[in-house]
C-alpha positions as CSV (number, residue, x, y, z in Angstrom):
1,M,0.0,0.0,0.0
2,K,1.3,3.5,-0.9
3,R,1.9,5.8,2.0
4,L,0.6,9.3,2.7
5,V,2.7,11.9,4.6
6,A,0.9,15.0,5.8
7,Y,2.5,18.3,6.7
8,I,0.8,20.7,9.1
9,T,2.2,23.8,10.8
10,T,2.7,23.4,14.5
11,G,0.9,25.9,16.8
12,Y,-1.6,27.4,14.3
13,P,-4.1,28.4,15.3
14,D,-2.9,27.0,18.7
15,P,-1.1,24.0,20.1
16,A,-4.3,22.2,21.2
17,F,-5.7,22.4,17.7
18,T,-2.4,20.9,16.3
19,V,-2.9,17.9,18.6
20,D,-6.5,17.4,17.6
21,L,-5.8,17.7,13.9
22,A,-2.8,15.3,14.1
23,L,-4.9,12.7,15.9
24,A,-7.7,13.1,13.4
25,L,-5.2,12.6,10.5
26,A,-4.0,9.4,12.1
27,E,-7.5,8.1,12.1
28,A,-8.0,9.3,8.5
29,G,-5.2,7.0,7.3
30,V,-2.2,9.3,7.2
31,D,0.9,7.2,7.7
32,T,3.5,9.8,8.7
33,L,3.0,13.4,10.0
34,E,5.4,16.2,9.3
35,L,5.1,18.7,12.1
36,G,6.3,22.0,10.6
37,I,8.4,24.2,12.8
38,P,7.3,27.8,12.2
39,F,10.2,29.9,10.8
40,S,10.3,33.5,9.5
41,D,12.0,32.7,6.2
42,P,10.8,29.3,4.9
43,V,12.7,29.4,1.6
44,A,11.4,26.1,0.1
45,D,7.8,26.9,0.8
46,G,5.2,28.8,-1.2
47,P,2.9,31.6,0.1
48,V,0.4,29.2,1.7
49,I,2.8,27.5,4.1
50,E,4.8,30.7,4.5
51,S,1.6,32.4,5.7
52,A,0.9,29.7,8.2
53,N,4.4,30.0,9.5
54,L,4.1,33.7,10.0
55,R,0.7,33.4,11.7
56,A,2.0,30.8,14.1
57,L,4.9,33.1,15.0
58,Q,2.6,36.1,15.4
59,R,0.6,34.0,17.9
60,G,3.7,33.4,20.0
61,F,5.0,30.0,18.8
62,R,7.9,28.7,20.8
63,L,9.9,25.5,20.4
64,K,8.6,24.2,23.7
65,Q,5.1,24.0,22.1
66,L,6.6,21.7,19.4
67,F,8.1,19.4,22.0
68,D,4.9,19.4,24.1
69,V,2.5,18.6,21.3
70,S,4.8,16.0,19.9
71,R,4.7,14.0,23.2
72,K,0.9,13.9,22.7
73,I,1.0,13.1,19.0
74,A,3.9,10.7,18.4
75,P,2.4,7.7,20.3
76,A,-0.5,7.8,17.8
77,I,1.3,8.5,14.5
78,D,4.8,8.2,13.0
79,T,6.0,11.8,13.4
80,L,8.8,13.8,11.9
81,W,9.9,17.4,12.6
82,M,10.1,19.5,9.4
83,G,12.0,22.7,9.9
84,Y,14.8,25.0,8.6
85,F,18.3,24.6,9.9
86,N,18.5,27.9,11.7
87,P,16.7,26.7,14.9
88,F,18.6,23.4,14.8
89,Y,21.9,25.3,14.6
90,H,21.1,27.8,17.3
91,Q,19.5,25.4,19.8
92,G,22.0,22.6,18.9
93,V,21.2,19.5,16.8
94,E,21.9,17.5,20.0
95,H,19.1,19.3,21.8
96,F,16.6,18.4,19.0
97,V,17.8,14.8,19.0
98,A,17.3,14.5,22.8
99,E,13.8,16.1,22.7
100,A,12.8,13.9,19.8
101,K,13.8,10.8,21.7
102,V,11.8,11.9,24.7
103,A,8.7,12.6,22.6
104,G,9.0,9.5,20.4
105,V,9.6,11.5,17.2
106,H,11.4,9.5,14.5
107,G,13.5,12.1,12.6
108,F,13.9,15.4,10.9
109,I,13.3,17.0,7.5
110,I,15.5,20.0,7.0
111,P,15.0,21.3,3.4
112,D,17.8,24.0,3.5
113,L,20.5,21.6,4.8
114,P,22.2,20.2,1.7
115,F,23.4,16.6,1.6
116,E,27.0,17.5,1.9
117,E,26.5,19.9,4.8
118,A,24.3,17.3,6.6
119,Q,27.2,14.8,6.9
120,P,28.6,16.2,10.2
121,Y,25.2,15.7,11.9
122,K,23.9,12.5,10.2
123,P,25.9,10.0,12.2
124,M,24.8,11.4,15.6
125,I,21.2,11.5,14.4
126,E,21.2,7.9,13.1
127,E,23.1,6.5,16.0
128,S,20.2,7.8,18.2
129,G,17.8,5.8,16.1
130,L,16.4,8.7,14.2
131,S,16.4,9.5,10.5
132,L,17.4,12.6,8.6
133,I,15.4,12.6,5.4
134,D,17.4,13.1,2.2
135,F,16.1,15.1,-0.8
136,I,16.5,14.4,-4.4
137,A,15.6,17.0,-7.1
138,P,14.9,16.4,-10.8
139,T,17.9,18.6,-11.6
140,D,20.3,16.2,-9.8
141,T,22.9,14.3,-11.9
142,P,22.8,10.5,-11.9
143,E,26.0,10.5,-9.9
144,R,24.5,12.8,-7.2
145,I,21.3,10.7,-7.1
146,A,23.3,7.6,-6.5
147,M,25.4,9.3,-3.8
148,I,22.3,10.5,-1.9
149,A,20.2,7.4,-2.4
150,R,22.9,4.9,-1.4
151,D,22.6,5.4,2.4
152,A,19.2,7.0,2.7
153,R,17.0,6.0,5.7
154,K,13.2,5.7,6.1
155,F,12.4,7.3,2.8
156,L,13.7,9.6,0.1
157,Y,11.9,12.9,-0.5
158,L,11.7,13.3,-4.3
159,V,10.9,17.0,-5.1
160,A,8.4,17.0,-8.0
161,Y,9.8,20.1,-9.6
162,A,12.4,22.8,-9.1
163,G,10.7,25.6,-7.2
164,I,8.6,26.1,-4.0
165,T,5.8,24.1,-2.5
166,G,2.3,24.7,-3.7
167,S,3.1,26.2,-7.1
168,G,1.6,23.3,-9.1
169,Q,4.3,22.7,-11.6
170,S,5.2,19.3,-13.0
171,E,8.2,17.6,-14.6
172,E,8.9,14.2,-16.1
173,L,10.4,12.2,-13.3
174,S,10.5,8.6,-14.7
175,G,14.2,8.8,-15.4
176,V,15.0,10.2,-12.0
177,I,12.9,7.5,-10.3
178,S,14.6,4.8,-12.3
179,Q,18.0,6.1,-11.2
180,I,17.0,6.1,-7.6
181,R,15.6,2.5,-7.9
182,E,19.0,1.4,-9.2
183,A,20.8,2.9,-6.2
184,T,18.6,1.9,-3.3
185,Q,15.6,-0.1,-2.0
186,T,14.6,2.8,0.3
187,P,11.1,4.0,-0.5
188,V,10.6,7.1,-2.6
189,Y,7.9,9.6,-1.7
190,L,7.0,12.5,-4.0
191,G,6.4,15.9,-2.6
192,F,5.4,19.3,-4.0
193,G,2.1,19.9,-5.8
194,V,0.2,16.9,-4.5
195,T,-3.6,17.5,-4.3
196,P,-6.7,15.3,-4.4
197,E,-6.8,16.1,-8.2
198,T,-3.2,15.2,-8.9
199,A,-2.5,12.5,-6.2
200,K,-3.2,9.4,-8.4
201,E,-1.0,10.5,-11.2
202,K,1.9,11.7,-9.0
203,A,1.9,8.5,-7.0
204,R,2.1,6.3,-10.1
205,D,5.8,5.4,-9.9
206,V,6.6,6.1,-6.3
207,D,5.9,4.5,-2.9
208,G,4.1,7.4,-1.4
209,V,3.2,11.1,-1.5
210,I,3.8,14.1,0.7
211,V,1.0,16.7,1.0
212,G,1.3,20.1,2.6
213,S,-0.1,23.1,0.9
214,A,-3.4,21.5,0.1
215,F,-4.0,20.8,3.8
216,V,-2.6,24.2,5.0
217,K,-5.0,26.1,2.7
218,V,-7.9,24.7,4.7
219,L,-6.0,25.5,7.9
220,L,-5.8,29.2,6.9
221,D,-9.5,29.5,6.1
222,E,-10.8,31.9,8.8
223,E,-14.4,31.3,7.7
224,L,-14.2,27.7,9.0
225,S,-14.5,26.7,12.7
226,A,-11.8,24.5,14.2
227,S,-14.0,21.4,13.9
228,E,-14.8,22.2,10.3
229,K,-11.1,22.6,9.5
230,I,-10.3,19.2,11.0
231,E,-13.3,17.6,9.2
232,R,-12.3,19.0,5.8
233,I,-8.6,18.2,6.1
234,S,-9.3,14.7,7.3
235,A,-11.7,14.1,4.5
236,M,-9.1,15.3,2.0
237,A,-6.5,12.9,3.5
238,K,-8.9,10.0,3.2
239,E,-9.6,10.9,-0.5
240,I,-5.9,11.2,-1.3
241,K,-5.1,7.9,0.4
242,E,-7.8,6.2,-1.5
243,K,-6.7,7.7,-4.9
244,I,-3.0,6.8,-4.5
245,N,-4.0,3.2,-3.9
246,E,-6.6,2.8,-6.6
């Protein structure tokens, strides 16, 4: 069965809502949850996720909230922290590893930490039983794809196109996917631009999909109550899970 990874922004509109939404997504069939760490300059994300980041920060998000909600969420669903490297650097990667171990979080996704620059940190993370998710882009050379894929853990994050999340572009990826398959048996999950409308096609040659902007758009809709947001996002997750496994 193909897997569904869901991204949500921690702390928006508040930490209690994050917990409720995460637990509802677990019930809706989401396999892995990316808890986004709000950051003021999310360079890989489009305006939807950027807006959610800024709103969470404006409402007083602190890292303690991430750690607190993770303790409540991680027992119910496979959880990863998705964030930019600045907080990891300033707080110390060791600090995040220790907190992840306490909470039961299984690893990190850090989109602005290139493969080469991640190498000083990766052994410590993996020796702690956690994963640092590697990215592969359609612009990577076959040699670079083989290098990144060779020792990848948990899954490889295949970026669907060069650009930012939510922009809805598309590229021919069959050649890249074939190169990855030659280098590793680690599952390949496709991210960027996955919606209920595109999910079936985007999941065709991969092992799972990663959905963020489509969920966060609902999260940002101020005309919806908290329960309506959870209901709509959960329904969308169920629909996507069904479509990628048709």
